[in-house]
N, C-alpha and C positions, 0 to 999 in steps of 0.2 A: 563474773558472777558464776557462779558452780552450775553445771548443768542439770541438776535435780532441782533447781529454784526455779520457778517462773516467775516471769514479771507479769504485773497487771497492767491492761493497756492504759497508757494515761489518757487523762478526761474521764474515765469512768468509774463511778464510787464503787466501793467496796461494798459487797450486799451485807456483810456483817454488822457496818458500823452506819449509826444512824447520819443523816446530813447535819453537817456543822455549819452555825453561823460565823459569817465574816468579820463579823463585828460583836461587841458585848452591848448590854442594855446600859442605859443612861444611869439606870440604878448599880453599876458596878462602879462605882465612884464613891469616895469621902472628900468631906470638907475638912481642911486643914486649919488649923489653930494659928493664930497670929504668930506665934513663936515659932511653930513647925514651917509657916512660910518663911518667915525671916531668916530659919536656919537653913532652908532649901537657898533663898538668895544667895547667902553666904557661900554655900558650896559652890553654886552655879560660878559665881567671883571666883572663886580659889581655882577652879578647875579650868577655868578662862585664862588665868596667869599663866602666859608660855615663857616668862622670861625666867 
């Protein structure tokens, strides 16, 4: 690291940034349609095929 750049001590929050949440709200999700769930399941099956 260049000499003119100082490192902020680990474990100390930056004073200019607000405290961050570790997880999102439950409302940060969406319901999938049956077609979307089926497509996702097919994708997972396809990605699981290693042969």
